[in-house]
Structures are given as structure tokens and as C-alpha cells.
MIDREN-572518 format. One line per field, with one value per atom (N, C-alpha, C): residue number from 0; residue in three letters; chain; atom name; x, y, z. Coordinates in steps of 0.001 Angstrom, whole numbers, plus 500000, padded with zeros to 6 digits. Layout:
! residues N
pos: (NUM	...) .
code: (Ala	...) .
unit: (A	...) .
site: (CA	...) .
px: (X	...) .
py: (Y	...) .
pz: (Z	...) .
! end
This chain:
! residues 224
pos: (0	0	0	1	1	1	2	2	2	3	3	3	4	4	4	5	5	5	6	6	6	7	7	7	8	8	8	9	9	9	10	10	10	11	11	11	12	12	12	13	13	13	14	14	14	15	15	15	16	16	16	17	17	17	18	18	18	19	19	19	20	20	20	21	21	21	22	22	22	23	23	23	24	24	24	25	25	25	26	26	26	27	27	27	28	28	28	29	29	29	30	30	30	31	31	31	32	32	32	33	33	33	34	34	34	35	35	35	36	36	36	37	37	37	38	38	38	39	39	39	40	40	40	41	41	41	42	42	42	43	43	43	44	44	44	45	45	45	46	46	46	47	47	47	48	48	48	49	49	49	50	50	50	51	51	51	52	52	52	53	53	53	54	54	54	55	55	55	56	56	56	57	57	57	58	58	58	59	59	59	60	60	60	61	61	61	62	62	62	63	63	63	64	64	64	65	65	65	66	66	66	67	67	67	68	68	68	69	69	69	70	70	70	71	71	71	72	72	72	73	73	73	74	74	74	75	75	75	76	76	76	77	77	77	78	78	78	79	79	79	80	80	80	81	81	81	82	82	82	83	83	83	84	84	84	85	85	85	86	86	86	87	87	87	88	88	88	89	89	89	90	90	90	91	91	91	92	92	92	93	93	93	94	94	94	95	95	95	96	96	96	97	97	97	98	98	98	99	99	99	100	100	100	101	101	101	102	102	102	103	103	103	104	104	104	105	105	105	106	106	106	107	107	107	108	108	108	109	109	109	110	110	110	111	111	111	112	112	112	113	113	113	114	114	114	115	115	115	116	116	116	117	117	117	118	118	118	119	119	119	120	120	120	121	121	121	122	122	122	123	123	123	124	124	124	125	125	125	126	126	126	127	127	127	128	128	128	129	129	129	130	130	130	131	131	131	132	132	132	133	133	133	134	134	134	135	135	135	136	136	136	137	137	137	138	138	138	139	139	139	140	140	140	141	141	141	142	142	142	143	143	143	144	144	144	145	145	145	146	146	146	147	147	147	148	148	148	149	149	149	150	150	150	151	151	151	152	152	152	153	153	153	154	154	154	155	155	155	156	156	156	157	157	157	158	158	158	159	159	159	160	160	160	161	161	161	162	162	162	163	163	163	164	164	164	165	165	165	166	166	166	167	167	167	168	168	168	169	169	169	170	170	170	171	171	171	172	172	172	173	173	173	174	174	174	175	175	175	176	176	176	177	177	177	178	178	178	179	179	179	180	180	180	181	181	181	182	182	182	183	183	183	184	184	184	185	185	185	186	186	186	187	187	187	188	188	188	189	189	189	190	190	190	191	191	191	192	192	192	193	193	193	194	194	194	195	195	195	196	196	196	197	197	197	198	198	198	199	199	199	200	200	200	201	201	201	202	202	202	203	203	203	204	204	204	205	205	205	206	206	206	207	207	207	208	208	208	209	209	209	210	210	210	211	211	211	212	212	212	213	213	213	214	214	214	215	215	215	216	216	216	217	217	217	218	218	218	219	219	219	220	220	220	221	221	221	222	222	222	223	223	223) .
code: (Unk	Unk	Unk	Unk	Unk	Unk	Unk	Unk	Unk	Unk	Unk	Unk	Unk	Unk	Unk	Unk	Unk	Unk	Unk	Unk	Unk	Unk	Unk	Unk	Unk	Unk	Unk	Unk	Unk	Unk	Unk	Unk	Unk	Unk	Unk	Unk	Unk	Unk	Unk	Unk	Unk	Unk	Unk	Unk	Unk	Unk	Unk	Unk	Unk	Unk	Unk	Unk	Unk	Unk	Unk	Unk	Unk	Unk	Unk	Unk	Unk	Unk	Unk	Unk	Unk	Unk	Unk	Unk	Unk	Unk	Unk	Unk	Unk	Unk	Unk	Unk	Unk	Unk	Unk	Unk	Unk	Unk	Unk	Unk	Unk	Unk	Unk	Unk	Unk	Unk	Unk	Unk	Unk	Unk	Unk	Unk	Unk	Unk	Unk	Unk	Unk	Unk	Unk	Unk	Unk	Unk	Unk	Unk	Unk	Unk	Unk	Unk	Unk	Unk	Unk	Unk	Unk	Unk	Unk	Unk	Unk	Unk	Unk	Unk	Unk	Unk	Unk	Unk	Unk	Unk	Unk	Unk	Unk	Unk	Unk	Unk	Unk	Unk	Unk	Unk	Unk	Unk	Unk	Unk	Unk	Unk	Unk	Unk	Unk	Unk	Unk	Unk	Unk	Unk	Unk	Unk	Unk	Unk	Unk	Unk	Unk	Unk	Unk	Unk	Unk	Unk	Unk	Unk	Unk	Unk	Unk	Unk	Unk	Unk	Unk	Unk	Unk	Unk	Unk	Unk	Unk	Unk	Unk	Unk	Unk	Unk	Unk	Unk	Unk	Unk	Unk	Unk	Unk	Unk	Unk	Unk	Unk	Unk	Unk	Unk	Unk	Unk	Unk	Unk	Unk	Unk	Unk	Unk	Unk	Unk	Unk	Unk	Unk	Unk	Unk	Unk	Unk	Unk	Unk	Unk	Unk	Unk	Unk	Unk	Unk	Unk	Unk	Unk	Unk	Unk	Unk	Unk	Unk	Unk	Unk	Unk	Unk	Unk	Unk	Unk	Unk	Unk	Unk	Unk	Unk	Unk	Unk	Unk	Unk	Unk	Unk	Unk	Unk	Unk	Unk	Unk	Unk	Unk	Unk	Unk	Unk	Unk	Unk	Unk	Unk	Unk	Unk	Unk	Unk	Unk	Unk	Unk	Unk	Unk	Unk	Unk	Unk	Unk	Unk	Unk	Unk	Unk	Unk	Unk	Unk	Unk	Unk	Unk	Unk	Unk	Unk	Unk	Unk	Unk	Unk	Unk	Unk	Unk	Unk	Unk	Unk	Unk	Unk	Unk	Unk	Unk	Unk	Unk	Unk	Unk	Unk	Unk	Unk	Unk	Unk	Unk	Unk	Unk	Unk	Unk	Unk	Unk	Unk	Unk	Unk	Unk	Unk	Unk	Unk	Unk	Unk	Unk	Unk	Unk	Unk	Unk	Unk	Unk	Unk	Unk	Unk	Unk	Unk	Unk	Unk	Unk	Unk	Unk	Unk	Unk	Unk	Unk	Unk	Unk	Unk	Unk	Unk	Unk	Unk	Unk	Unk	Unk	Unk	Unk	Unk	Unk	Unk	Unk	Unk	Unk	Unk	Unk	Unk	Unk	Unk	Unk	Unk	Unk	Unk	Unk	Unk	Unk	Unk	Unk	Unk	Unk	Unk	Unk	Unk	Unk	Unk	Unk	Unk	Unk	Unk	Unk	Unk	Unk	Unk	Unk	Unk	Unk	Unk	Unk	Unk	Unk	Unk	Unk	Unk	Unk	Unk	Unk	Unk	Unk	Unk	Unk	Unk	Unk	Unk	Unk	Unk	Unk	Unk	Unk	Unk	Unk	Unk	Unk	Unk	Unk	Unk	Unk	Unk	Unk	Unk	Unk	Unk	Unk	Unk	Unk	Unk	Unk	Unk	Unk	Unk	Unk	Unk	Unk	Unk	Unk	Unk	Unk	Unk	Unk	Unk	Unk	Unk	Unk	Unk	Unk	Unk	Unk	Unk	Unk	Unk	Unk	Unk	Unk	Unk	Unk	Unk	Unk	Unk	Unk	Unk	Unk	Unk	Unk	Unk	Unk	Unk	Unk	Unk	Unk	Unk	Unk	Unk	Unk	Unk	Unk	Unk	Unk	Unk	Unk	Unk	Unk	Unk	Unk	Unk	Unk	Unk	Unk	Unk	Unk	Unk	Unk	Unk	Unk	Unk	Unk	Unk	Unk	Unk	Unk	Unk	Unk	Unk	Unk	Unk	Unk	Unk	Unk	Unk	Unk	Unk	Unk	Unk	Unk	Unk	Unk	Unk	Unk	Unk	Unk	Unk	Unk	Unk	Unk	Unk	Unk	Unk	Unk	Unk	Unk	Unk	Unk	Unk	Unk	Unk	Unk	Unk	Unk	Unk	Unk	Unk	Unk	Unk	Unk	Unk	Unk	Unk	Unk	Unk	Unk	Unk	Unk	Unk	Unk	Unk	Unk	Unk	Unk	Unk	Unk	Unk	Unk	Unk	Unk	Unk	Unk	Unk	Unk	Unk	Unk	Unk	Unk	Unk	Unk	Unk	Unk	Unk	Unk	Unk	Unk	Unk	Unk	Unk	Unk	Unk	Unk	Unk	Unk	Unk	Unk	Unk	Unk	Unk	Unk	Unk	Unk	Unk	Unk	Unk	Unk	Unk	Unk	Unk	Unk	Unk	Unk	Unk	Unk	Unk	Unk	Unk	Unk	Unk	Unk	Unk	Unk	Unk	Unk	Unk	Unk	Unk	Unk	Unk	Unk	Unk	Unk	Unk	Unk	Unk	Unk	Unk	Unk	Unk	Unk	Unk	Unk	Unk	Unk	Unk	Unk	Unk	Unk	Unk	Unk	Unk	Unk	Unk	Unk	Unk	Unk	Unk	Unk	Unk	Unk	Unk	Unk	Unk	Unk) .
unit: (A	A	A	A	A	A	A	A	A	A	A	A	A	A	A	A	A	A	A	A	A	A	A	A	A	A	A	A	A	A	A	A	A	A	A	A	A	A	A	A	A	A	A	A	A	A	A	A	A	A	A	A	A	A	A	A	A	A	A	A	A	A	A	A	A	A	A	A	A	A	A	A	A	A	A	A	A	A	A	A	A	A	A	A	A	A	A	A	A	A	A	A	A	A	A	A	A	A	A	A	A	A	A	A	A	A	A	A	A	A	A	A	A	A	A	A	A	A	A	A	A	A	A	A	A	A	A	A	A	A	A	A	A	A	A	A	A	A	A	A	A	A	A	A	A	A	A	A	A	A	A	A	A	A	A	A	A	A	A	A	A	A	A	A	A	A	A	A	A	A	A	A	A	A	A	A	A	A	A	A	A	A	A	A	A	A	A	A	A	A	A	A	A	A	A	A	A	A	A	A	A	A	A	A	A	A	A	A	A	A	A	A	A	A	A	A	A	A	A	A	A	A	A	A	A	A	A	A	A	A	A	A	A	A	A	A	A	A	A	A	A	A	A	A	A	A	A	A	A	A	A	A	A	A	A	A	A	A	A	A	A	A	A	A	A	A	A	A	A	A	A	A	A	A	A	A	A	A	A	A	A	A	A	A	A	A	A	A	A	A	A	A	A	A	A	A	A	A	A	A	A	A	A	A	A	A	A	A	A	A	A	A	A	A	A	A	A	A	A	A	A	A	A	A	A	A	A	A	A	A	A	A	A	A	A	A	A	A	A	A	A	A	A	A	A	A	A	A	A	A	A	A	A	A	A	A	A	A	A	A	A	A	A	A	A	A	A	A	A	A	A	A	A	A	A	A	A	A	A	A	A	A	A	A	A	A	A	A	A	A	A	A	A	A	A	A	A	A	A	A	A	A	A	A	A	A	A	A	A	A	A	A	A	A	A	A	A	A	A	A	A	A	A	A	A	A	A	A	A	A	A	A	A	A	A	A	A	A	A	A	A	A	A	A	A	A	A	A	A	A	A	A	A	A	A	A	A	A	A	A	A	A	A	A	A	A	A	A	A	A	A	A	A	A	A	A	A	A	A	A	A	A	A	A	A	A	A	A	A	A	A	A	A	A	A	A	A	A	A	A	A	A	A	A	A	A	A	A	A	A	A	A	A	A	A	A	A	A	A	A	A	A	A	A	A	A	A	A	A	A	A	A	A	A	A	A	A	A	A	A	A	A	A	A	A	A	A	A	A	A	A	A	A	A	A	A	A	A	A	A	A	A	A	A	A	A	A	A	A	A	A	A	A	A	A	A	A	A	A	A	A	A	A	A	A	A	A	A	A	A	A	A	A	A	A	A	A	A	A	A	A	A	A	A	A	A	A	A	A	A	A	A	A	A	A	A	A	A	A	A	A	A	A	A	A	A	A	A	A	A	A	A	A	A	A	A	A	A	A	A	A	A	A	A	A	A	A	A	A	A	A	A	A	A	A	A	A	A	A	A	A	A	A	A	A	A	A	A	A	A	A	A) .
site: (N	CA	C	N	CA	C	N	CA	C	N	CA	C	N	CA	C	N	CA	C	N	CA	C	N	CA	C	N	CA	C	N	CA	C	N	CA	C	N	CA	C	N	CA	C	N	CA	C	N	CA	C	N	CA	C	N	CA	C	N	CA	C	N	CA	C	N	CA	C	N	CA	C	N	CA	C	N	CA	C	N	CA	C	N	CA	C	N	CA	C	N	CA	C	N	CA	C	N	CA	C	N	CA	C	N	CA	C	N	CA	C	N	CA	C	N	CA	C	N	CA	C	N	CA	C	N	CA	C	N	CA	C	N	CA	C	N	CA	C	N	CA	C	N	CA	C	N	CA	C	N	CA	C	N	CA	C	N	CA	C	N	CA	C	N	CA	C	N	CA	C	N	CA	C	N	CA	C	N	CA	C	N	CA	C	N	CA	C	N	CA	C	N	CA	C	N	CA	C	N	CA	C	N	CA	C	N	CA	C	N	CA	C	N	CA	C	N	CA	C	N	CA	C	N	CA	C	N	CA	C	N	CA	C	N	CA	C	N	CA	C	N	CA	C	N	CA	C	N	CA	C	N	CA	C	N	CA	C	N	CA	C	N	CA	C	N	CA	C	N	CA	C	N	CA	C	N	CA	C	N	CA	C	N	CA	C	N	CA	C	N	CA	C	N	CA	C	N	CA	C	N	CA	C	N	CA	C	N	CA	C	N	CA	C	N	CA	C	N	CA	C	N	CA	C	N	CA	C	N	CA	C	N	CA	C	N	CA	C	N	CA	C	N	CA	C	N	CA	C	N	CA	C	N	CA	C	N	CA	C	N	CA	C	N	CA	C	N	CA	C	N	CA	C	N	CA	C	N	CA	C	N	CA	C	N	CA	C	N	CA	C	N	CA	C	N	CA	C	N	CA	C	N	CA	C	N	CA	C	N	CA	C	N	CA	C	N	CA	C	N	CA	C	N	CA	C	N	CA	C	N	CA	C	N	CA	C	N	CA	C	N	CA	C	N	CA	C	N	CA	C	N	CA	C	N	CA	C	N	CA	C	N	CA	C	N	CA	C	N	CA	C	N	CA	C	N	CA	C	N	CA	C	N	CA	C	N	CA	C	N	CA	C	N	CA	C	N	CA	C	N	CA	C	N	CA	C	N	CA	C	N	CA	C	N	CA	C	N	CA	C	N	CA	C	N	CA	C	N	CA	C	N	CA	C	N	CA	C	N	CA	C	N	CA	C	N	CA	C	N	CA	C	N	CA	C	N	CA	C	N	CA	C	N	CA	C	N	CA	C	N	CA	C	N	CA	C	N	CA	C	N	CA	C	N	CA	C	N	CA	C	N	CA	C	N	CA	C	N	CA	C	N	CA	C	N	CA	C	N	CA	C	N	CA	C	N	CA	C	N	CA	C	N	CA	C	N	CA	C	N	CA	C	N	CA	C	N	CA	C	N	CA	C	N	CA	C	N	CA	C	N	CA	C	N	CA	C	N	CA	C	N	CA	C	N	CA	C	N	CA	C	N	CA	C	N	CA	C	N	CA	C	N	CA	C	N	CA	C	N	CA	C	N	CA	C	N	CA	C	N	CA	C	N	CA	C	N	CA	C	N	CA	C	N	CA	C	N	CA	C	N	CA	C	N	CA	C	N	CA	C	N	CA	C	N	CA	C	N	CA	C	N	CA	C	N	CA	C	N	CA	C	N	CA	C	N	CA	C	N	CA	C	N	CA	C	N	CA	C	N	CA	C	N	CA	C	N	CA	C	N	CA	C) .
px: (700271	699962	699302	698095	697382	697963	698235	698754	697905	697976	697298	698354	698024	698968	699242	700472	700843	700327	699886	699453	700536	701731	702871	703582	703796	704354	705731	706607	707964	707996	707037	706929	706384	705426	704910	706031	706885	708014	708986	709221	710129	709642	708319	707720	707205	707586	707203	705693	704969	703527	702720	703332	702627	702520	701546	701349	700625	701087	700439	699077	698121	696731	696340	697143	696731	697625	698315	699225	699082	699689	699825	701169	701143	702356	702497	703663	703898	704962	704623	705546	705965	707265	707727	708807	708887	709862	709592	710511	710348	709237	708852	707831	708258	707314	707592	708297	708428	709149	708262	706936	706054	705099	704965	704128	702674	702111	700712	700529	701494	701403	701321	702114	702056	700688	700131	698794	697750	697798	696811	696922	698138	698326	697697	697896	697303	695785	695289	693843	693184	693780	693232	693199	694269	694299	693239	693096	692106	690697	690371	689056	688852	689875	689760	689599	689948	689760	688435	687582	686225	686004	686995	686868	686693	686315	686197	687421	687653	688799	688324	688784	688568	689845	689741	690925	690781	691641	691660	692772	692397	693342	693444	694551	694719	695489	696052	696903	696259	695066	694425	695177	695869	696730	696144	694896	694301	693577	694066	693453	692808	691537	690837	691553	692136	692843	694013	694702	695836	695340	694231	693665	693276	692697	692298	693504	694613	695828	696295	696225	696663	695753	694448	693482	692216	692029	690864	689536	689548	688294	687984	688794	688590	687242	686586	685282	685477	685373	685598	684510	683381	682312	682721	683760	684229	685328	685622	686589	685846	685907	685246	686313	686238	687257	686789	687715	687506	688593	688240	689223	689209	689694	689740	690683	690305	691102	691859	691507	692193	692483	693357	693686	692459	691616	690373	689460	689354	688546	689148	690471	691122	690772	690802	690427	689007	688076	686677	686515	687244	687167	687664	688813	689380	688523	687871	687004	685799	685365	684207	684580	685873	686282	685829	685919	685476	684039	683179	681778	681592	682620	682543	683168	683716	684360	683299	683390	682508	683343	682704	683417	683855	683277	683608	684792	685228	686337	687668	688515	689778	691012	690878	692069	691667	692466	692324	693629	693524	694701	694545	695620	695657	696886	696657	697733	697576	698292	699217	698692	699218	698808	699418	700450	701253	701086	700505	700482	699686	698453	697619	698128	698715	699363	700501	701286	702425	701946	700889	700328	699794	699152	698613	699726	700835	701976	702473	702463	702956	702037	700764	699789	699453	699739	699328	700426	700002	700951	701135	700340	700409	700793	702085	702600	702139	702056	701636	700247	699321	697948	697882	698663	698669	699236	700330	700920	699986	699311	698356	697224	696757	695676	696126	697351	697860	698003	698476	698610	697275	696222	694886	694386	694687	694293	695001	696278	697026	696487	696089	695525	694266	693435	692224	692594	693584	693990	694634	695455	696087	695031	694035	692991	692162	691851	691111	691911	693194	694043	694089	694279	694437	693127	692048	690770	690093	690128	689373	690229	691554	692484	692355	692249	692194	693494	694270	695541	695325	696209	696177	697486	697361	698524	698571	699661	699841	701019	700971	702167	702481	703746	704144	705296	705423	706481	707776	708842	710146	710777	711794	712562	713988	714915	716318	716591	717406	717787	718645	718461	719214	720719	721088	722506	723142	722331	722867	721927	722236	721359	721229	722135	722069	721091	720675	719780	718330	717541	716137	715284	714352	713463	712011	711160	709737	709054	708133	707236	706283	706178	705402	706291	707571	708611	708275	708494	708321	706881	705919	704522	704281	704767	704595	705530	706723	707694	707166	706574	706103	704700	703924	702589	702563	703639	703721	704603	704101	704903	705765	705439	706234	706525	707802	708218	708946	708493	709092	709543	710831	711363	711496	711023	711200	712314	713187	714275	714163	714482	714366	715738	716020	717271	716958	717976	717774	717222	717672	717299	716230	715940	714975	714548	713642	713301	713707	713859	714144	713183	712786	712001	712909	713065	713967	713157	713354	712643	713376	712719	713338	712864	711694	711182	710166	710235	709288	709312	708193	708131	708901	709008	709605	710666	710869	711855	713034	714232	715408	715347	715806	715820	716937	716738	717790	717631	716723	716504	715956	716287	715813	715533	714665	714331	714174	714725	714670	713500	712889	711750	711619	710779	710450	708936	708457	707029	706697	705711	705299	703799	703277	701868	700929	701214	700319	700681	701552	701898	703375	704040	705486	706066	707352	708032	709410	709893	711175	712306	713297	714512	715616	716013	717045	718428	719420	720796	721262	721980	722479	723811) .
py: (209391	209570	208316	208468	207347	207068	205800	205395	204267	204088	202947	202022	200765	199786	199996	199743	199746	198499	197534	196259	195208	195604	194691	194883	193801	193901	194562	194209	194770	196236	196677	198101	198860	198254	198874	199086	198071	198180	199268	199331	200325	201744	201952	203269	203420	202475	202487	202629	201783	201741	201891	202443	202595	204034	204330	205679	206547	207768	208697	209112	209276	209447	210887	211860	213250	213985	213238	213867	213224	213896	213345	212633	211391	210613	210424	210753	210591	209532	208597	207542	207844	207925	208223	207239	207028	206093	205795	205093	204795	203794	203656	202689	201282	200526	199150	198985	200072	199973	199527	199539	199030	200037	201205	202259	201807	201277	200846	199682	198771	197642	198115	199124	199644	200254	200940	201515	200423	199387	198309	197565	197338	196650	197440	198762	199595	199610	199650	199672	198389	197252	195955	195848	196250	196183	197085	198282	199234	198661	198068	197465	196296	195481	194329	194731	195980	196482	197229	197126	197655	199053	199638	200994	200986	202139	202307	203045	202867	203497	204224	205469	206210	206124	205617	205364	206110	207114	207866	207291	206630	205954	206733	207464	208273	207546	206390	205692	204430	204088	202878	201624	201703	200593	199679	199919	199109	197915	196732	195507	194761	194432	193675	192352	191790	190521	190664	191798	192014	192158	192850	192984	191615	190783	189440	188553	188791	188041	188358	189632	190044	189455	189509	188923	188536	187251	186805	187137	187348	187557	189031	189946	191360	191835	192715	193246	194464	194252	195334	196401	196086	197068	198231	198041	199095	199949	199689	200498	201286	202605	203457	204010	203609	203989	205149	206085	207171	207046	207266	207114	208330	209472	210654	210432	210981	210801	212064	213200	214461	215170	216167	216935	217685	218130	218803	217845	216614	215615	215281	215247	214998	216104	217345	218484	218320	217911	217750	216648	215551	214440	214881	215532	215927	216986	217831	218847	218235	217055	216443	215531	215267	214361	214816	216118	216524	216125	216111	215756	214255	213475	212022	211526	212452	212073	211735	210540	210107	209397	209026	208312	206922	206439	205103	205111	206302	206400	206256	205354	205109	205507	205768	206046	206652	207629	208195	207959	207442	207163	207863	208509	209064	208487	207635	206926	207134	208082	208975	210408	211255	212654	213426	212852	213629	213286	212145	211755	212733	213026	213935	215370	215713	217020	217181	216117	216152	216314	215614	215742	217157	217708	219071	220089	219903	220805	220802	219621	219505	220137	220339	220883	222346	222820	224167	225190	226409	227504	228283	227965	228690	227730	227595	226682	227113	228413	228915	228418	228485	228057	226564	225777	224327	224018	224673	224464	224937	226047	226562	225569	224955	223974	222756	222291	221154	221536	222750	223205	223223	223637	223661	222242	221309	219918	219333	219629	219168	219802	221067	221749	221058	220594	219862	218601	217872	216616	216854	217897	218229	218594	219357	219778	218585	217649	216452	215675	215485	214727	215402	216704	217419	217522	217836	218052	216746	215772	214544	213385	213612	212555	211315	211566	210481	210514	209445	209434	209528	210261	210409	209862	208940	208298	208671	209319	209721	208983	208808	208368	209409	209459	210355	209737	210171	209687	210448	210017	210658	210958	211811	212106	212409	212355	212649	214121	214731	216125	216249	217333	217520	217617	218262	218477	217346	216382	215264	214069	213210	212085	211089	211152	210245	210736	211995	212575	212393	211756	211511	212570	213149	214159	213743	214187	213899	214819	214267	215121	215771	217078	217811	218577	218202	218931	219500	220807	221462	221418	221403	221335	220078	218943	217690	217619	218153	218115	218833	219996	220786	220380	219790	219360	218028	217270	215932	215958	215403	215309	214059	213110	211897	211644	211460	211148	209816	208913	207584	207368	207106	206861	205361	204912	203525	203458	202491	202262	200843	200677	199371	198848	197605	196950	195601	194952	193683	192600	192616	191535	191919	193222	193643	195090	195562	196976	197468	198770	199363	200506	200611	201746	202576	203857	204750	205895	206138	207228	208542	209454	210730	211892	211745	212830	212249	212685	212223	213188	213291	214232	213752	212441	211946	210866	210408	209357	209914	209387	209885	209552	210479	210264	209299	208628	207771	206292	205936	204523	203827	202552	201836	200380	199788	198386	197796	196594	195925	194937	194800	193891	193363	192355	191795	191748	191946	191834	190378	189845	188453	188406	187219	187084	187650	187392	187842	189228	189937	191287	191544	191726	191903	191151	190847	190203	190824	190834	191449	190629	191323	190661	190900	189842	189966	189771	190402	190271	188842	188321	186943	186927) .
pz: (387185	385772	385225	384684	384095	382711	382441	381137	380583	379263	378654	378065	377979	377470	375982	375591	374177	373480	374284	373734	373753	374220	374267	375604	376318	377667	377682	376748	376826	376392	375547	375245	376452	377150	378375	379376	379516	380442	379979	378688	378112	378406	378337	378577	380003	380860	382277	382459	381747	381921	380651	379604	378338	377889	377037	376507	377533	377710	378643	378100	379011	378595	378267	378628	378408	377422	376570	375611	374237	373263	371915	371826	371391	371140	369642	369105	367674	367424	366550	366128	364697	364453	363103	362666	361365	360843	359383	358713	357292	357038	355798	355403	355813	356355	356742	358064	358824	360098	361256	361063	362111	362708	362104	362678	362825	361748	361796	362754	362802	363728	365174	365529	366892	367179	366196	366371	366579	365768	365858	367181	367657	368934	370074	370073	371118	370998	369763	369537	370015	369680	370097	371611	372274	373737	374346	373795	374306	374207	373052	372852	373805	373980	374873	376336	376643	378004	378148	377108	377210	376681	376026	375502	373983	373459	372019	371480	370188	369526	368275	368098	366858	366039	364821	363999	362680	362471	361225	360353	359270	358391	357080	356906	355702	354611	354921	353971	353399	353868	353393	353788	354919	355322	356374	356775	357828	357212	357512	357012	358170	357994	359036	359294	358237	358392	359370	359303	360214	361647	361836	363178	363720	362865	363280	363598	362908	363231	364649	365002	366334	367398	367146	368081	367323	367044	366283	366948	368264	368992	369243	368731	369020	368475	369206	368815	367907	366599	365643	365695	366320	366451	367345	368139	369036	368406	367127	366398	365325	365395	364408	363466	362197	361222	360339	360099	359145	358084	356819	355743	354812	355291	354427	353249	352094	350878	350482	351099	350815	352136	352062	353260	353764	352845	353239	353993	353522	354215	355583	355649	356941	357932	357463	358305	358828	357950	358347	359382	359207	360166	361537	361571	362864	363553	362778	363378	364091	363648	364295	365462	365655	366732	368117	368469	369812	370123	369104	369329	369537	369249	369392	370691	371465	372729	373776	374325	375407	376458	377550	378604	378159	377064	376577	375604	375198	374254	374981	374498	375175	374412	373086	372287	370950	370491	369152	368406	367183	366362	365020	364550	363201	362508	361513	360817	359315	358695	359357	359270	360124	360150	358975	358327	357385	355914	355581	354169	353302	353701	352913	353008	354151	354330	353323	353190	352267	350817	350464	349117	348875	349907	349793	349603	350296	350138	348696	348085	346718	345694	346063	345119	345385	346589	346971	346709	346401	346233	347529	348533	349796	350914	351138	352164	353552	353766	355083	355440	354496	354768	355077	354353	354589	355971	356313	357637	358748	358494	359468	359694	358609	358715	359521	359277	360043	361514	361775	363157	363881	363193	363808	364079	363177	363392	364609	364728	365896	367174	367067	368224	368735	367820	368205	368979	368474	369110	370477	370565	371848	372887	372480	373420	373900	372991	373401	374432	374164	375098	376457	376474	377739	378524	377832	378513	378920	378009	378237	378733	378830	379274	378388	377082	376108	375305	375336	374607	373105	372450	370997	370450	369506	368900	367425	367011	365626	365016	363690	362974	361917	361530	360452	359682	358436	357571	357855	357206	357397	356037	356078	354876	355283	354322	354586	354305	355162	354965	353705	352956	351718	351972	353074	353349	354146	354590	355371	355219	354269	353949	355097	356070	357215	358284	358179	359167	358733	359601	359311	360005	359261	359823	359637	360567	360477	359480	358690	357921	358922	358852	359856	360801	360817	361512	362873	363023	364316	364819	363909	364345	365175	364688	365423	366626	366463	367557	368789	368592	369730	370182	369285	369674	370392	370250	370854	372093	373176	374404	374418	373514	373398	371924	371594	370235	370231	369376	369264	367826	367649	366311	366063	364920	364505	363471	363640	362693	362150	360884	360249	359849	360247	359902	359243	358721	358021	358945	360206	361123	362139	362257	363273	363045	363894	363991	365377	365500	366808	367086	368345	368819	369705	369359	370095	370696	371986	372657	372405	371693	371338	372203	372812	373657	374617	375882	376896	378067	378762	379895	381110	381275	382517	382330	381108	380864	380074	380293	379575	378088	377280	375840	375446	374333	373786	374076	374981	375257	374029	373855	372672	372992	372168	372321	370924	370712	369411	369389	368215	368103	366690	366533	365235	365081	363871	363594	363300	363996	363834	363585	363336	362960	364011	365286	366356	366900	366204	366656	366525	367647	367648	368847	368750	369872	370038	371248	371549	370967	370434	369937	370943	371586	372610	372018	372639	372181	372391	371407	371507	372249) .
! end
């Protein structure tokens, strides 16, 4: 199985080589838990290995300064950014992605797949149509990963269940759960963050690794 680096050695070790190249991987967690940082680390590594990256930024959270902190020498010309402002624009961007797939493309990132979807749900009277549209967008990404062996990295927000405030659920729910072959949950604590493996084709669920966000990316937090 061909994998690509997460951009961090201890995450690569945790995932036994990195992100799988023919599947959709979804990272979910609360605000500030590190979702975008993980995306940027993978993107920088991919570019430094000679590939291009397609980055769909729906939250306006991508700062060139942060990318430069991770690697001041990274070639930003190899990162193609899309910034849809509505769910309709997100649909249009994802529909054109298949035409942008070339042998030079190494990674597709959507950060996040759920923000504009969530806003659309709040404004639409037809939940079925909105969910159907998200399902079709995920279908496009799954097909690219499977056919072209290009890894797709998604992030999504979380919310608490009404009947159990301790239970965290992904925005996008079953659509993302079944469309993603790898699910990674980020947890935020006062002293660190944790990455927990929730779903994988070949690795046991429940494994976790603690880390801290630093200027040049992230570093592992070891038990004292």
C-alpha cells in the first residue's frame, strides 16, 4: 500500500507510514485542535517531495505566514488554493477537481468539508437536497482517490449530542463516516492535543498520540 507522509515523523510512525493514497481520510475535532495544522504539514511535505497540492479552504483559515513558519523555503506556486464562500460555490469547485488531476498532483485537501454545508442546512428548507449534494461531493473525492491513487484529506467540525453532552459527533455524520476509510479524531486539552485513530482499514482503532502545536509545526508530547 502506497502512503504519503503526514509531514511529521511520529505521526507517520503512528499510522505506519502515513496517509493511504487511495482513500479519503477525515480529521475531525473542535476549533483550535489542530485540524488545519495537520493539513498544512501534509501539504508542505507533499510539495517538498515534488508534487502539487489542491487546497479547498472554506473557512478562510489558511495563512501564508503559517505555511512559511512550517517551512520558509516551501514553493507556494505548487499549492493551488480555492476559497468558496457558499455551499453552491463549494459544489462548483469540487465538480471541477477531476479535470485538474494530473500525474503531478500529490494531494487534495478540503478544510473544511462541513462549514458551508452546515450553513446551508441552517438556511434551506430541504435537508434531503443539501445532504444529497454533500454526498455527491464526497463521491467525487472518493472516485478521485480510488481511480487516480491521490490521497484526499478532509476536515470537519464537531458538535455535542443533545442527549449526551460528553459524546462528540462529526458534522456530516454518516456521509463522512462511510465515505472515509480513515477517521482521525483530534482532542484538545489544557496541556496538549491528542490524535485518536477511530477508523482504519488495517490498523486497530483506539490508538492515540499526544502532541503540541509549535512554531515549526507540531511536536510529540511524551509522558513524563
